[in-house]
C-alpha positions in Angstrom: 23.5 19.1 -29.8 21.4 16.6 -27.9 17.7 17.4 -27.7 16.2 17.8 -24.2 13.7 15.1 -23.3 10.6 16.9 -22.2 8.6 13.9 -21.0 5.0 13.1 -21.7 3.0 15.6 -23.8 0.2 17.5 -22.1 -2.4 15.2 -23.7 -0.5 12.1 -22.5 0.0 13.5 -19.1 -3.8 14.1 -18.8 -4.4 10.6 -19.9 -2.0 9.2 -17.3 -3.6 11.4 -14.6 -7.0 9.9 -15.5 -5.6 6.4 -15.3 -4.0 7.0 -11.9 -7.4 8.4 -10.6 -9.2 5.3 -11.8 -6.5 3.0 -10.3 -6.6 4.8 -7.0 -10.4 4.7 -6.9 -10.3 0.9 -7.5 -7.7 0.6 -4.8 -9.8 2.5 -2.3 -13.0 0.5 -3.1 -11.2 -2.8 -2.8 -9.5 -1.9 0.5 -12.8 -0.7 2.0 -14.3 -4.1 1.3 -11.0 -5.9 2.4 -11.0 -3.9 5.7 -14.6 -4.8 6.5 -14.2 -8.5 5.8 -10.8 -8.8 7.6 -12.0 -6.9 10.7 -15.2 -8.9 10.9 -13.4 -12.2 10.4 -10.6 -11.2 12.8 -13.0 -10.3 15.6 -14.9 -13.5 15.2 -11.7 -15.7 15.2 -9.9 -13.5 17.8 -7.1 -13.2 15.2 -4.7 -10.3 15.8 -3.2 -11.0 12.4 -6.5 -10.6 10.6 -7.4 -7.5 12.7 -4.0 -6.0 11.8 -4.5 -6.8 8.2 -7.9 -5.0 8.3 -6.3 -1.9 9.9 -3.6 -2.0 7.2 -6.4 -1.8 4.7 -7.7 1.3 6.4 -4.2 2.9 6.1 -4.1 1.8 2.5 -7.3 3.9 2.0 -5.7 7.0 3.5 -2.7 6.6 1.3 -4.7 6.1 -1.9 -7.0 9.0 -0.9 -3.9 11.3 -0.6 -3.0 10.5 -4.2 -6.6 10.9 -5.3 -6.6 14.3 -3.8 -3.4 15.2 -5.6 -4.7 14.0 -9.0 -8.2 15.5 -8.5 -6.7 18.7 -9.8 -6.9 19.1 -13.6 -4.1 21.6 -13.7 -0.6 20.1 -13.8 0.9 23.0 -11.7 -1.7 22.4 -8.9 -0.9 18.6 -8.9 2.8 19.4 -8.7 2.2 21.7 -5.7 0.3 18.9 -3.9 3.0 16.3 -4.5 5.0 17.0 -1.3 1.9 16.9 1.0 0.8 13.6 -0.6 4.2 12.1 0.0 4.1 13.1 3.6 0.7 11.5 4.2 1.9 8.3 2.5 5.1 8.3 4.5 3.3 8.7 7.8 0.9 5.8 6.8 3.9 3.6 6.2 5.3 4.4 9.7 1.9 3.9 11.4 1.6 0.5 9.6 5.1 -0.6 10.7 4.4 0.4 14.3 1.1 -1.4 14.5 2.5 -4.6 12.8 5.5 -4.7 15.0 3.6 -4.2 18.3 1.0 -6.7 17.2 3.6 -9.3 16.2 5.4 -8.9 19.6 2.1 -9.4 21.4 1.4 -12.5 19.4 4.8 -13.9 20.1 4.3 -13.2 23.8 1.2 -15.5 23.7 -1.6 -13.0 24.3 -4.4 -15.2 23.1 -4.7 -18.0 20.5 -6.5 -17.3 17.2 -9.1 -19.8 15.8 -9.0 -21.0 12.2 -10.7 -18.6 9.8 -11.9 -19.8 6.4 -13.2 -16.3 5.6 -9.8 -14.8 6.5 -8.0 -17.3 4.3 -10.3 -16.4 1.5 -9.8 -12.6 1.7 -6.0 -13.1 2.1 -5.9 -15.3 -1.1 -8.0 -12.8 -3.0 -5.8 -9.9 -2.0 -2.7 -11.8 -3.0 -4.2 -12.2 -6.5 -5.6 -8.7 -7.0 -3.0 -6.3 -5.4 0.0 -7.0 -7.6 -1.9 -6.0 -10.7 -3.1 -2.7 -9.2 0.3 -1.9 -7.9 2.1 -2.6 -11.2 -0.4 -0.6 -13.2 -0.2 2.4 -10.9 3.6 2.2 -10.7 4.0 2.3 -14.5 1.7 5.3 -14.8 3.3 7.1 -11.9 6.8 6.6 -13.4 5.8 7.8 -16.8 4.1 10.9 -15.5 6.9 11.5 -13.0 4.8 11.4 -9.8 6.7 10.2 -6.7 3.5 10.1 -4.7 1.8 7.8 -7.2 4.8 5.5 -7.2 4.9 5.6 -3.4 1.3 4.7 -3.2 1.9 1.8 -5.6 4.5 0.5 -3.2 2.0 0.7 -0.4 -0.3 -1.5 -2.4 2.6 -3.9 -3.1 3.3 -4.0 0.6 -0.3 -5.1 1.1 0.6 -8.0 -1.3 3.4 -9.0 1.0 1.1 -8.7 4.1 -1.5 -10.8 2.3 1.1 -13.6 1.7 2.2 -13.4 5.3 -1.3 -13.5 6.6 -2.3 -16.4 4.3 0.7 -18.4 5.3 0.1 -17.7 9.0 -3.6 -18.6 8.8 -2.9 -21.8 6.8 -0.2 -22.9 9.2 -2.3 -22.1 12.2 -5.3 -24.0 10.7 -3.2 -27.0 9.5 -0.4 -27.3 12.0 -1.1 -25.0 14.9 2.1 -23.0 14.3 0.9 -19.7 15.8 4.4 -18.2 15.8 4.8 -18.2 12.0 2.7 -15.2 11.2 4.2 -12.7 13.8 7.8 -13.6 12.9 7.1 -12.8 9.2 5.1 -9.7 10.2 8.2 -8.3 11.9 10.1 -8.5 8.5 7.2 -6.7 6.9 7.4 -3.9 9.5 11.1 -3.4 8.6 10.1 -3.1 4.9 7.4 -0.6 5.8 9.9 1.6 7.7 12.2 1.6 4.7 9.4 2.5 2.2 8.2 5.2 4.6 11.7 6.8 4.7 11.9 6.8 0.9 8.5 8.3 0.5 9.4 11.1 3.0 12.5 11.8 1.0 10.6 11.8 -2.3 12.4 8.7 -3.6 11.0 5.8 -5.5 10.2 7.5 -8.8 12.7 7.0 -11.6 11.3 9.1 -14.4 13.9 11.8 -15.2 11.6 13.9 -17.2 11.3 17.7 -17.3 7.9 19.2 -17.0 6.4 16.1 -15.4 5.0 16.1 -11.9 7.8 16.7 -9.4 9.7 13.6 -8.5 12.4 13.0 -5.8 12.8 16.6 -4.8 
């Protein structure tokens, strides 16, 4: 008779929960800095893309804070009970991000102002493009092993920030070098579509593939 896979041991689960708390704390700290820099640079350069990126960082903080709240509980049963609420918060943050990016992209394509080149904006976009993939991958691995859909969903939010960083960097560079102001909003519309898809998956509890019994609830 095949033995039932019970998933991580209690000690391993506690270690993974501590790791997720540290990764979420790092994500929150970085995004607070990112938001401040992007909003400051965006206001100075009249860049809707940079301002949108800064607001995305604020949404990132709310998503990470939801997971931090879930994993602040030491007891596994309490964490499991908070899973659904955390997923709802993450899902709503995806939808809010998609709505803002889409509206901002349409406004930019309609020609509501021309952004100035922003070396500071280029710098923060390049830094985020380097940092975010590592934070996302580490949290995704830990979330899948412990069986937490909310931790995996938040890692996808961080990965989406990577895509936005790439879009922002390309848009700022093309605007600075060639004056192609349309490049960023067109790519941003594609990011909005991805955000809606990820928001729907988070709402349904999808995105976590650890089929373990006794782990934090996943894909209910």
